N, C-alpha and C positions, 0 to 999 in steps of 0.2 A: 518643514517638519522632518526630522530625522527618524528613521526606523530604529527601534531598539532590538536588542538580541531576542527579546520575548516575541516581538512581531515576526522576526525571521523564523524562529522556532515554531511558532503557531502556523506560519505559512507552510513549513516543511511537513508538519503533522497533517495539515489540511490536504496537502498534495498526496501524501501517502494514503490517506483515507479515500481520496478519489481514485487512486490506483487500485485499492482493494475493491471498491465498488465495481470498477470496470472489469476486474478479473472475475469477480463473482458473476457478473452478467455474461462474460465470455464462457464461464463454466456452464451456466444455464443454457446457453445457446449451442453448445457443442453437440455434434452429431455422432461422433465415434468414440470408442473407448480410449484410443490413443490421444485424441484431442482433449478428452476429459482428464486423462492422466497428466498431460502437459499443463493444463489449466490449474490443476491442483498443485503442481510443483511451483508454478508461478505465484499462486496465491500464498503458498508457504514462504517463498522468498520475500514477497512484499510484506508479509506479517513479521518476518524476522527483521527486516529493515526498520519497520515501524517500532518494534520493540526496542531495537538499539537506539533509535532516535529518542524515544520516550525515556529510556534509562539514562541517556546522556544529558537529558534536560532536568534530571532530578538534582 
């Protein structure tokens, strides 16, 4: 069975969703303001990547 472009795109979107969840967990577990700030930046970057992937799939 060969994987289609749709399968690869769905895998990419799934991976990005998992990254987003991990970053949210990291934000929840942070102890300092600077850690919280870095987590927010990372979440923002992950969301930007996810948006780009979704727009490219349209």
